[in-house]
Residue, then its C-alpha position, 0 to 999 in steps of 0.5 A: m091260752s095265749k093268742i100268740l102261743l094259738i097262732l104258733l101251735f097252728i102254723s105248726v099244724i098247717a105245716l105238717g103235710q100227710s108224710d110228715f105225719d107218718d114220719i112223726k107218728r113213727a118217730a113218736e112210737h119210739g118215744d121221741s118227745d119232740a114227734l110226740y109234741k108234733l102229734s099232739l098238735v095234729y089230733i088236738f088241733g088238726d082237721g077232720a080224721q086226724r082230729d081226736l082230743d083225748k089222743g092228742i091230750k094222751f101224747l101231749r102229757s107223754a111228751a110233757g112227761l119226757g121234758n119237752i118244754n113246749s108239751q109243759l108249757l101247752f098242756a099247763e095252759i090247757l089245764t089253765n084254760g079249761e076249754l080243751a081239758k078239765e081245769n085243774l089248776a094244781e096240775a097247771a102249776f106242776w107243769f109250769l113248774q117243770a118248764a120253768e125250772q128249764g128257763n122257760p120265761l113264759a112258764q115262769y111267768n105264769l107259775a109266778k102268778m099262780m103263787a102270787y094269787g094262790e091259784g091252784i097252789p099255796m099263795n107265797a109271795n117270795q117264790a112270785v118274786k123269785w119266778y117273776r125276776l126270773a122271767a123278767e130278767q129275760g125280758n117277759i114284759n108282764a113279769q116286769f110289770e107285775l115284778g114292779k107292782m109287788y115292790d110298789n104296792g109292798k103286799d107281802v114283800p118290802e116295798i121298795d120304789s126304786e125296784a118298782i121304778k125300774w121294772y115298770r120302766l123296763a115293762a113301759v119302754e116295751g108298750h106295757v100300758d099299765a106299766q106306763f100308766n104306773l110310771g107316770v103315776m110314779y113321776d106324778n107323786g115323786a115316788a122313788v123320783p123327783e116329782n117330774d110332771v113332764e115325765a108323768i104326761k110323757w107316760y100318761l100320754r103313751a098309755s093313753e094313746q092305747g086306750h088306758v082310762n086312767a091316764q087319759f083322765n089323768l092327762g086331762v087333769k094335767y091340761d086343765n090345771g096347766e101341770g108340766v104343759p100349758e093349760n090348754d082346755v080343748e085338750a083337757i075336754k080331749w082326754y076328759r071326753l075319751a076317759a067319760e066315754q070308757g065310764n070313768a066317773d071323775a072324767q064324766n064330772n070334769l067333762g060336766l064341768m068343762y061344759a057348764s063354765g064354757q071351758g074349751v067349748p061353748q057353754n052348756m048346761t044341758l049337757a053338762y047336766a047330762w054328763f053330772s047325771i051319768s057320772a052321778a049314776l055311777g056313784l060319784d058324790n061330787a057329780r050328785v051336787n053338781k047335777t042339782i045344781a045344774a037342774d036349778r039353772l035349766a028350764p023344765e024342757q031342758l031338764t027333760m032334754g038333758q035327762n033324756l040325753a043321759t040316759k040315750c048316752f048311757e044306754s048306748h055305751y057312750k055312742h049318742c052323748d051329744l045334742 
């Protein structure tokens, strides 16, 4: 269940006093869908004697059946999540559809995602595009990103780069980190737009600042090679290190190369060996070769130090990676 939705639900429950509860209960008994919804929140999320999950789910289903959008959306999320009720993706899809047909963008997005991946309902790319688009046009940034991705990959729908970049950009401007990265890649590769290293760096930087590991690696490469920015080994090291500490094997190997050559940092073959070792352990073939070359340049005690450092770095989840 989304954090935003949960926050809104708890605000609704907290704001409900005893007199309000009695009034809402009476309205619910007369079939008021909004009252049924509010009452369900009290029973599902309330404290003490008022809490009754089974009764809350019953009222929520009743409100959803009467067309209450919030109830339809919440019930679908509960059925998808499987924590408050038994998971039932087929029924979740049904309630997302009911809310989606009433124009709710979150329901439209969730329904589209289920259709795109065949979760609870048969996979249907064309219908997924339809619902993603309806949600995206209402400003749902996750729908904008997913729609862009479908046009970008061309899987089950025509590959249309111009549509991909359009939707990526809308999501990226609003801070969607994966959209920012993908938009950077499109400028990097010249897909649907002229190749533009400056624009690529702009979007890689925005994604990197949000912790996107592949964007950090790509940004490191740009500074390493002087593509779109003046060559800057110190900046390259910075971004390689951030990506390396998130487990990016290519960044770990490149960081090892920087230490081996003394670019942006004092030359240190022990540190180079450690990063090559970690990258090699993650399966990068070039790192295996570099690890062997580095080992040949180390004295036995340095090699042991490098091996121990690699183990310490890896086992500490990259918190202790310096000599």
